[in-house]
N, C-alpha and C positions, 0 to 999 in steps of 0.2 A: 404517650404510648397509645396508639390507636387500635392495635392488633396484637394479640398475643395467643400463642398455642404452646402448651407443653404437656408432657406425660411423665409423671414422677412416681417412681415406686418408693414407697416410705420405707426406711430403715430405721431400726431402733425402737425405742419405747413408744406406746401409743401416744398420739398427739391429736388435737382438734384439727379439723380441716382448715379453719381460718388461720391457725398458727403456722401450720405448714405453708400455706399459700402466702402469708406474710413475709416468710423467710425467702420464698422462692421468686417473689415478683416485687416491682417497685410501686404497685398499686396501694393506695391507701385502704384501711380496714373498710370505710364506708363504700369505696368503689368495688371492692371485692364482695361485700355483703350484697350489694345492689345486683351485681353480675350473678352471684349464686341464686339469688331469689327469682332471677329471670331465666334460669334454666342453664348457665354456661359451665357448670361443673359437673363431672360424671366421676362415679366410684366403680372400680373394678375388683371384685372379690371372687377369685376362682375363675369360673366360667360366666359370672353373672356380670354385666355392666349396666348400671342405672344412674339416672339423674340424681344428684344430691343436692338438697337445698339447706340441710341443718348445717349451719357453720360450725357448731359445737361438737359434731359428730366425730367420735374418736376414731381415728385411722390407725389401725393395727400394722405391725411389721409385715411387710410383704405385699400389702395392699397398694394399689395404684390410683393416683387421682389424674383425671384428664381434665384440663382447663382450657376452654375455648373463649377468648376474651376478643369482641369486635364492638368498638365504641359506637360505630355507625349503627349496627344492628341493635345493640342494647339500648340506644337512644330512642328507638321507635317506639310510638305509643299506638295501642290497638284502638280502633274505633269500638264503640259500645255494642254489644250483642244485646239482644232481647229474648227473655224467656217467653216461650209460647205456651208450653205445657210441661208440667213435672210429674212423672208417674212413678217416682221414687227409684225403681229399678232403671229408668231411662228418662230423658228429657229431650224436648224439641225445642229448638232455638231458631231465631232470625239472625243469620250470619251476614253482617254487611259486607259490601264490597271493600276489599283492602285487608279483611282479616283472614289470616291463614287457617286452614284446617289442620295442619300438621307442622310440628316445630322441626328444627334441625339441631345439629350438635352445638350450635352457637347460643340458641335460645329457644324457648317456647312461650314467652310471655305475650305474643301477638296472636296466640291460637285460640280457636273457640273452645278447645278442651280445657286450657288453662283458665279461660275467662269462666267457664262453667265452673270449674272446681273452686275458684275463688268467690264465686257470687251465689252458688246454691247453699242451702241450708245444710248443717252437718258436714263432716269430713268425709266426702264421697271421692271414690276413685272415678276417672273419667276415661272411657275408652272410645276411640273414633270408630264408627260403624261404617261410614261412607265418607266420601270427600265431594267439596265444592271446590273449584279453582279459586284462587286468592281474589280474583276481580269479579267473581260471580257471587251474587247476594241470594239470600232466600233461606228455605228451610233445611235444616240439617238435625240429625239424631246423634245424640250422645249417650252411650250405655254407662251404667254405673255399677256393673258386676260383671264378672267373667261369663256367667250363665247368660245374662242378658245381652252381652256383647256377641256371644256366639250365636244366639238365636236370631238376632236381628240382622248380623252379618250374612247369615245364609239366606234371610228373606231378601236382601238386596242381591245377593250373588245369584239366586234362583229367579230373580225378578219377579217374585210373588206381591207385587205391590203395584200401585198407579203412581206414576210420577208425571208432574205437568210443569211446564216452564213458560216464561214470558220472555220475549226478546224484541227490542226496538231495532228494526232493520231498514236499511237503505234500499229504496226501491228504484231498480234500474231495468230489470227485464221483466219481472212479474208484478208490476204496478197494479194491474187490475185483477190480479188472482186472489179471489176470497179464500180459497183453499188450495193446497198443493202438497204432493209428497215427494219426497227424496229418498231414493233407493240406491245411493252410490256407495259402493264398498269402501270401507276405511282400514287401511293397512292390511288390505287383502281379506277382510272379514266383512260379511253381510252386515249391512246397517239401513235402518229404515227411519226416517223422521216425518212427522205429519204437522203441517203448518197451517193454522186457521186464523183469519185476520180478525182482530178485536176493534182496531181504530186505525185511521189512515189520515195523513197530512199531505194532501197533493202539492201544496205550494212548496213544502220543505222536502218533499219526496221521501217520507219517512212513514213506517207502519208499525203498529204494535200487535204482534202475533202471539197466539197460544200455541205451544208445541207439545205435542205427545210423541215419545220415542218408544220404539218396540225393541231397540237394542241399546246398549250402553257402551259405546266405544268412546275412547278418549277424544275430547273436543268435538264429539259427533255433531251437536247442534251448531256449532261455530263453523265447522267445515261444510256441513250440508247447506247452511245459509249462504256461504260464500259460493258454494258450486252451482246454487240455484240463481246466483246473480244478485243476491239481495243481502250482502254482508252484514252482521251485527255491528251497530253503531259503538265505536269505542274498542273494536276488537283490533288490537295492534298486530296480531299474527296473521289473522286472515281477512281483515277488513279493508276499508278505503280509506287511505291514508288523508285523502283531502277532505273527506266527509268527517273523519275523526277530529282533524284539525279545526274544522268549521265549528263543531259541537264542544270541543274540549272537555269530554266526559270520559270516564272509565267504561269498562265493558257493560253494555245494557242487556245483560242477561240475568234471570232471576229464576230460582227454584220456587215455583208457585204453590204446588200441592203435593202432598204425601198421603196416600190412602192404603191402608194395609189392616189385615187382621192381626191383632197383637199375638206374637208367638207364645207370650208367657200367660195371658188370660183368655185368648181367643176372642177377645172383643174387638169391633171394628173401630178403627182409629182414622179419622178423615181430617187432616189438618190443611187448612187453606189460609194462606197468608192475609192478614188484615190489609184493607184497601189502602191504608196510608203508608204501608210498606212495599206496595206493588209499584211496578214501572208505570210511568205515565208520559204520553207525548207532550203534555203540558209543563213538564219538569225540565225539558230540553229548550235551551234558549237558541 
């Protein structure tokens, strides 16, 4: 059985979640426990629907279990994230390319929030403050209280912080451009990105650029790089297929720096990704 989805309202005396699932599926107890630990089970109580990981949780009459089993999804293994700073109420992480920011109904075991929950000291809640695309690497902030989540989310939404990115791009039209700005609207909305050259390889026609964005539209950097004629290497949506096949790498886009005044303490926080985690032209074959 590679995929299974069902929604079961429990009738009768209270029973454990694992006992109910054992009767409702042909999966073994070990398969069920693994799936549940990875986020495949949800419990609906009244108007509340929440992920359930406790296999021995008693399910009462009228409560509904939602089970989403996909063997392919559950077999995936997350790459290792790295803790950059722990402020107790929030933490800053290096999210590698390939790790999700947010889970789905099928699982959350490959997300940065679940990784943080499993690897931080203490039993802390993890709230996503902002997102990075799955293929994008770099700095990401995770809140550990509702108060911190609300304060940090407002910081990002109001753009009261500095965000810088790195990208390795293909040089086609702007080969000799040390600096350039793109002001092309995205989805009908104003968008501005500033590109500054950090390194260049004329033989392979690729360059490493520092990018500052004044706005935060979806896929802004990727779209602006492509619009300028220098798409990001590894970008399957907006990139150059021939170049992508030549290098055979994932998206070469990295969240390099986060600078902000902590909304909880007022102290300045300036996080810069360590050199060994940054992008480099030397790492491309």
